[in-house]
Each structure stands twice: as C-alpha cells, then as structure tokens.
C-alpha positions as protocol buffer text, in pm:
chain_id: "A"
residue {
  index: 1
  type: UNK
  ca { x: -81 y: 495 z: -322 }
}
residue {
  index: 2
  type: UNK
  ca { x: 238 y: 374 z: -497 }
}
residue {
  index: 3
  type: UNK
  ca { x: 303 y: 345 z: -863 }
}
residue {
  index: 4
  type: UNK
  ca { x: 414 y: -20 z: -932 }
}
residue {
  index: 5
  type: UNK
  ca { x: 448 y: -145 z: -1291 }
}
residue {
  index: 6
  type: UNK
  ca { x: 124 y: -324 z: -1250 }
}
residue {
  index: 7
  type: UNK
  ca { x: -85 y: -10 z: -1228 }
}
residue {
  index: 8
  type: UNK
  ca { x: -283 y: 130 z: -1517 }
}
residue {
  index: 9
  type: UNK
  ca { x: -143 y: 445 z: -1668 }
}
residue {
  index: 10
  type: UNK
  ca { x: -392 y: 727 z: -1751 }
}
residue {
  index: 11
  type: UNK
  ca { x: -209 y: 1007 z: -1918 }
}
residue {
  index: 12
  type: UNK
  ca { x: -401 y: 1341 z: -1935 }
}
residue {
  index: 13
  type: UNK
  ca { x: -314 y: 1606 z: -2195 }
}
residue {
  index: 14
  type: UNK
  ca { x: -367 y: 1979 z: -2129 }
}
residue {
  index: 15
  type: UNK
  ca { x: -649 y: 1978 z: -2378 }
}
residue {
  index: 16
  type: UNK
  ca { x: -818 y: 1683 z: -2204 }
}
residue {
  index: 17
  type: UNK
  ca { x: -779 y: 1832 z: -1869 }
}
residue {
  index: 18
  type: UNK
  ca { x: -927 y: 2158 z: -1986 }
}
residue {
  index: 19
  type: UNK
  ca { x: -1225 y: 1982 z: -2139 }
}
residue {
  index: 20
  type: UNK
  ca { x: -1278 y: 1776 z: -1827 }
}
residue {
  index: 21
  type: UNK
  ca { x: -1262 y: 2080 z: -1603 }
}
residue {
  index: 22
  type: UNK
  ca { x: -1515 y: 2265 z: -1821 }
}
residue {
  index: 23
  type: UNK
  ca { x: -1734 y: 1959 z: -1796 }
}
residue {
  index: 24
  type: UNK
  ca { x: -1707 y: 1975 z: -1423 }
}
residue {
  index: 25
  type: UNK
  ca { x: -1810 y: 2349 z: -1452 }
}
residue {
  index: 26
  type: UNK
  ca { x: -2121 y: 2247 z: -1646 }
}
residue {
  index: 27
  type: UNK
  ca { x: -2214 y: 2005 z: -1366 }
}
residue {
  index: 28
  type: UNK
  ca { x: -2160 y: 2273 z: -1110 }
}
residue {
  index: 29
  type: UNK
  ca { x: -2392 y: 2518 z: -1282 }
}
residue {
  index: 30
  type: UNK
  ca { x: -2667 y: 2251 z: -1309 }
}
residue {
  index: 31
  type: UNK
  ca { x: -2749 y: 2311 z: -939 }
}
residue {
  index: 32
  type: UNK
  ca { x: -2897 y: 2617 z: -772 }
}
residue {
  index: 33
  type: UNK
  ca { x: -2612 y: 2673 z: -547 }
}
residue {
  index: 34
  type: UNK
  ca { x: -2409 y: 2994 z: -593 }
}
residue {
  index: 35
  type: UNK
  ca { x: -2048 y: 3029 z: -475 }
}
residue {
  index: 36
  type: UNK
  ca { x: -1879 y: 3334 z: -343 }
}
residue {
  index: 37
  type: UNK
  ca { x: -1531 y: 3193 z: -324 }
}
residue {
  index: 38
  type: UNK
  ca { x: -1314 y: 2899 z: -432 }
}
residue {
  index: 39
  type: UNK
  ca { x: -1079 y: 2730 z: -214 }
}
residue {
  index: 40
  type: UNK
  ca { x: -842 y: 2496 z: -398 }
}
residue {
  index: 41
  type: UNK
  ca { x: -617 y: 2228 z: -255 }
}
residue {
  index: 42
  type: UNK
  ca { x: -256 y: 2279 z: -368 }
}
residue {
  index: 43
  type: UNK
  ca { x: -104 y: 2205 z: -579 }
}
residue {
  index: 44
  type: UNK
  ca { x: -336 y: 1993 z: -793 }
}
residue {
  index: 45
  type: UNK
  ca { x: -636 y: 2216 z: -746 }
}
residue {
  index: 46
  type: UNK
  ca { x: -472 y: 2523 z: -880 }
}
residue {
  index: 47
  type: UNK
  ca { x: -539 y: 2451 z: -1241 }
}
residue {
  index: 48
  type: UNK
  ca { x: -901 y: 2356 z: -1220 }
}
residue {
  index: 49
  type: UNK
  ca { x: -950 y: 2652 z: -991 }
}
residue {
  index: 50
  type: UNK
  ca { x: -824 y: 2885 z: -1253 }
}
residue {
  index: 51
  type: UNK
  ca { x: -1049 y: 2748 z: -1533 }
}
residue {
  index: 52
  type: UNK
  ca { x: -1365 y: 2726 z: -1305 }
}
residue {
  index: 53
  type: UNK
  ca { x: -1303 y: 3069 z: -1159 }
}
residue {
  index: 54
  type: UNK
  ca { x: -1312 y: 3204 z: -1510 }
}
residue {
  index: 55
  type: UNK
  ca { x: -1618 y: 3018 z: -1615 }
}
residue {
  index: 56
  type: UNK
  ca { x: -1816 y: 3096 z: -1300 }
}
residue {
  index: 57
  type: UNK
  ca { x: -1676 y: 3455 z: -1265 }
}
residue {
  index: 58
  type: UNK
  ca { x: -1551 y: 3410 z: -918 }
}
residue {
  index: 59
  type: UNK
  ca { x: -1274 y: 3637 z: -818 }
}
residue {
  index: 60
  type: UNK
  ca { x: -1217 y: 3533 z: -455 }
}
residue {
  index: 61
  type: UNK
  ca { x: -977 y: 3236 z: -455 }
}
residue {
  index: 62
  type: UNK
  ca { x: -784 y: 3091 z: -166 }
}
residue {
  index: 63
  type: UNK
  ca { x: -579 y: 2776 z: -116 }
}
residue {
  index: 64
  type: UNK
  ca { x: -539 y: 2509 z: 138 }
}
residue {
  index: 65
  type: UNK
  ca { x: -197 y: 2374 z: 118 }
}
residue {
  index: 66
  type: UNK
  ca { x: -159 y: 2005 z: 197 }
}
residue {
  index: 67
  type: UNK
  ca { x: 126 y: 1782 z: 104 }
}
residue {
  index: 68
  type: UNK
  ca { x: 55 y: 1412 z: 77 }
}
residue {
  index: 69
  type: UNK
  ca { x: 249 y: 1285 z: -218 }
}
residue {
  index: 70
  type: UNK
  ca { x: 603 y: 1368 z: -101 }
}
residue {
  index: 71
  type: UNK
  ca { x: 796 y: 1192 z: -383 }
}
residue {
  index: 72
  type: UNK
  ca { x: 520 y: 1193 z: -660 }
}
residue {
  index: 73
  type: UNK
  ca { x: 475 y: 811 z: -607 }
}
residue {
  index: 74
  type: UNK
  ca { x: 405 y: 734 z: -242 }
}
residue {
  index: 75
  type: UNK
  ca { x: 122 y: 891 z: -54 }
}
residue {
  index: 76
  type: UNK
  ca { x: 258 y: 966 z: 285 }
}
residue {
  index: 77
  type: UNK
  ca { x: 121 y: 1141 z: 593 }
}
residue {
  index: 78
  type: UNK
  ca { x: -76 y: 1444 z: 501 }
}
residue {
  index: 79
  type: UNK
  ca { x: 88 y: 1770 z: 617 }
}
residue {
  index: 80
  type: UNK
  ca { x: -127 y: 2083 z: 644 }
}
residue {
  index: 81
  type: UNK
  ca { x: 89 y: 2368 z: 547 }
}
residue {
  index: 82
  type: UNK
  ca { x: -167 y: 2639 z: 521 }
}
residue {
  index: 83
  type: UNK
  ca { x: -537 y: 2656 z: 608 }
}
residue {
  index: 84
  type: UNK
  ca { x: -810 y: 2881 z: 486 }
}
residue {
  index: 85
  type: UNK
  ca { x: -701 y: 3247 z: 493 }
}
residue {
  index: 86
  type: UNK
  ca { x: -848 y: 3521 z: 704 }
}
residue {
  index: 87
  type: UNK
  ca { x: -1014 y: 3682 z: 401 }
}
residue {
  index: 88
  type: UNK
  ca { x: -1256 y: 3388 z: 399 }
}
residue {
  index: 89
  type: UNK
  ca { x: -1313 y: 3386 z: 777 }
}
residue {
  index: 90
  type: UNK
  ca { x: -1674 y: 3506 z: 736 }
}
residue {
  index: 91
  type: UNK
  ca { x: -1763 y: 3265 z: 468 }
}
residue {
  index: 92
  type: UNK
  ca { x: -1588 y: 2973 z: 646 }
}
residue {
  index: 93
  type: UNK
  ca { x: -1757 y: 3056 z: 974 }
}
residue {
  index: 94
  type: UNK
  ca { x: -2074 y: 2853 z: 893 }
}
residue {
  index: 95
  type: UNK
  ca { x: -1870 y: 2569 z: 755 }
}
residue {
  index: 96
  type: UNK
  ca { x: -1815 y: 2707 z: 412 }
}
residue {
  index: 97
  type: UNK
  ca { x: -2181 y: 2672 z: 248 }
}
residue {
  index: 98
  type: UNK
  ca { x: -2083 y: 2940 z: -9 }
}
residue {
  index: 99
  type: UNK
  ca { x: -1744 y: 2799 z: -88 }
}
residue {
  index: 100
  type: UNK
  ca { x: -1648 y: 2575 z: -381 }
}
residue {
  index: 101
  type: UNK
  ca { x: -1369 y: 2336 z: -285 }
}
residue {
  index: 102
  type: UNK
  ca { x: -1157 y: 2210 z: -561 }
}
residue {
  index: 103
  type: UNK
  ca { x: -888 y: 1945 z: -635 }
}
residue {
  index: 104
  type: UNK
  ca { x: -774 y: 1772 z: -935 }
}
residue {
  index: 105
  type: UNK
  ca { x: -818 y: 1421 z: -786 }
}
residue {
  index: 106
  type: UNK
  ca { x: -963 y: 1248 z: -486 }
}
residue {
  index: 107
  type: UNK
  ca { x: -769 y: 917 z: -445 }
}
residue {
  index: 108
  type: UNK
  ca { x: -771 y: 742 z: -101 }
}
residue {
  index: 109
  type: UNK
  ca { x: -964 y: 1022 z: 70 }
}
residue {
  index: 110
  type: UNK
  ca { x: -696 y: 1113 z: 308 }
}
residue {
  index: 111
  type: UNK
  ca { x: -661 y: 1476 z: 206 }
}
residue {
  index: 112
  type: UNK
  ca { x: -1039 y: 1499 z: 140 }
}
residue {
  index: 113
  type: UNK
  ca { x: -1108 y: 1406 z: 501 }
}
residue {
  index: 114
  type: UNK
  ca { x: -888 y: 1685 z: 625 }
}
residue {
  index: 115
  type: UNK
  ca { x: -1052 y: 1952 z: 411 }
}
residue {
  index: 116
  type: UNK
  ca { x: -1398 y: 1823 z: 494 }
}
residue {
  index: 117
  type: UNK
  ca { x: -1324 y: 1872 z: 855 }
}
residue {
  index: 118
  type: UNK
  ca { x: -1206 y: 2233 z: 772 }
}
residue {
  index: 119
  type: UNK
  ca { x: -1501 y: 2316 z: 561 }
}
residue {
  index: 120
  type: UNK
  ca { x: -1785 y: 2062 z: 617 }
}
residue {
  index: 121
  type: UNK
  ca { x: -2051 y: 2260 z: 429 }
}
residue {
  index: 122
  type: UNK
  ca { x: -1845 y: 2350 z: 118 }
}
residue {
  index: 123
  type: UNK
  ca { x: -1928 y: 2187 z: -210 }
}
residue {
  index: 124
  type: UNK
  ca { x: -1628 y: 1957 z: -294 }
}
residue {
  index: 125
  type: UNK
  ca { x: -1561 y: 1902 z: -651 }
}
residue {
  index: 126
  type: UNK
  ca { x: -1276 y: 1716 z: -823 }
}
residue {
  index: 127
  type: UNK
  ca { x: -1204 y: 1647 z: -1190 }
}
residue {
  index: 128
  type: UNK
  ca { x: -1111 y: 1291 z: -1121 }
}
residue {
  index: 129
  type: UNK
  ca { x: -1217 y: 1034 z: -854 }
}
residue {
  index: 130
  type: UNK
  ca { x: -1108 y: 696 z: -743 }
}
residue {
  index: 131
  type: UNK
  ca { x: -1343 y: 463 z: -554 }
}
residue {
  index: 132
  type: UNK
  ca { x: -1187 y: 494 z: -204 }
}
residue {
  index: 133
  type: UNK
  ca { x: -1224 y: 882 z: -202 }
}
residue {
  index: 134
  type: UNK
  ca { x: -1528 y: 918 z: -420 }
}
residue {
  index: 135
  type: UNK
  ca { x: -1792 y: 933 z: -134 }
}
residue {
  index: 136
  type: UNK
  ca { x: -1611 y: 1236 z: 0 }
}
residue {
  index: 137
  type: UNK
  ca { x: -1676 y: 1462 z: -295 }
}
residue {
  index: 138
  type: UNK
  ca { x: -2002 y: 1612 z: -413 }
}
residue {
  index: 139
  type: UNK
  ca { x: -1923 y: 1625 z: -789 }
}
residue {
  index: 140
  type: UNK
  ca { x: -1663 y: 1490 z: -1013 }
}
residue {
  index: 141
  type: UNK
  ca { x: -1634 y: 1416 z: -1388 }
}
residue {
  index: 142
  type: UNK
  ca { x: -1443 y: 1093 z: -1442 }
}
residue {
  index: 143
  type: UNK
  ca { x: -1395 y: 792 z: -1215 }
}
residue {
  index: 144
  type: UNK
  ca { x: -1088 y: 582 z: -1264 }
}
residue {
  index: 145
  type: UNK
  ca { x: -994 y: 257 z: -1085 }
}
residue {
  index: 146
  type: UNK
  ca { x: -806 y: 270 z: -766 }
}
residue {
  index: 147
  type: UNK
  ca { x: -509 y: 109 z: -922 }
}
residue {
  index: 148
  type: UNK
  ca { x: -492 y: 368 z: -1201 }
}
residue {
  index: 149
  type: UNK
  ca { x: -211 y: 628 z: -1191 }
}
residue {
  index: 150
  type: UNK
  ca { x: -308 y: 952 z: -1346 }
}
residue {
  index: 151
  type: UNK
  ca { x: -24 y: 1134 z: -1522 }
}
residue {
  index: 152
  type: UNK
  ca { x: -122 y: 1507 z: -1517 }
}
residue {
  index: 153
  type: UNK
  ca { x: 14 y: 1733 z: -1781 }
}
residue {
  index: 154
  type: UNK
  ca { x: 209 y: 1958 z: -1545 }
}
residue {
  index: 155
  type: UNK
  ca { x: 399 y: 1645 z: -1442 }
}
residue {
  index: 156
  type: UNK
  ca { x: 484 y: 1532 z: -1781 }
}
residue {
  index: 157
  type: UNK
  ca { x: 724 y: 1610 z: -2062 }
}
residue {
  index: 158
  type: UNK
  ca { x: 711 y: 1471 z: -2422 }
}
residue {
  index: 159
  type: UNK
  ca { x: 835 y: 1125 z: -2419 }
}
residue {
  index: 160
  type: UNK
  ca { x: 778 y: 778 z: -2568 }
}
residue {
  index: 161
  type: UNK
  ca { x: 492 y: 576 z: -2399 }
}
residue {
  index: 162
  type: UNK
  ca { x: 538 y: 184 z: -2420 }
}
residue {
  index: 163
  type: UNK
  ca { x: 225 y: -9 z: -2550 }
}
residue {
  index: 164
  type: UNK
  ca { x: -16 y: -109 z: -2280 }
}
residue {
  index: 165
  type: UNK
  ca { x: 12 y: -484 z: -2372 }
}
residue {
  index: 166
  type: UNK
  ca { x: 388 y: -475 z: -2311 }
}
C-alpha cells in the first residue's frame, strides 16, 4: 500500500496506542481462551505484545520476523526472516491453539496469511484493521479505511501537521 497525498492520515500518539492496546486486552479477556505464549510479528507487534503480556501476565514471548514495508511507504514482497522459535515447538505443534498472535495492524492481509499458515489455530489479534485484512484476524479494536495511512508513534517526531482540508 503506498502513501499518496490522497490518502487519509491517522496519526496515533503513544497515549492513544496504549489505550487502544489495553482495549484490545479487555476484548481478549472477554472469552474463555487462555494463552500460554505470545508471538508477535515484528516490528509492529512488539509494542502491543509488551502491553498485553503485562496485562495478561504472560512471560513466554516470541517473534515472527517478516519484512513487508521495505521503505515505510510501499508494501513489497513479504520476506520471512525468522519463524517461531524452538521454545514454542510444543505449543505450535497443534497449530498454536494456546498462542496469542499479535501485530499492530492488518493491512492487505499479505503478512497475516503467512502467519496464519504458520499458526493456523492461534488467536490472531491486531490493534488496527483495514478492510482487506480484517477477515484474517480474530480480534481488533479499531477499523480504518483501506486508504488510511496510520502514523505510529515510533515512526514519528514532533512536527507540524497541515490541516486536513488543505
């Protein structure tokens, strides 16, 4: 997904991201499912994994490393750099039914399809979801339109934002 000038901007502050991630945690605790481990998709899933691991008291955390945004603007071919580690082999053996899979955003679903193939029974949660990828996740907090570009706080510095109406 490119970031042309016609896209809608959705800047997210650290405070908002923390609140949204805690809201995701509340949704995750509404069910009866208990998780023994978190697998987060790097790099975007690292921050929500930290917050949710604290709130759910989960100590076993692993990463799946996939690069798909190679220049922060264009989503290119997904490259799997690291799969689930050997420490989670037993939990992953049945498809990951006791694993919580986390990412910051599901966009086109390209990355989500890859991790779904790796852990088909894991509960997949994201903080934000776009329509193309939304069917691939089990739980999310906020849906944004496909043409919205989310500016995450770890990618931003303090700077002037031009008015929406131009």
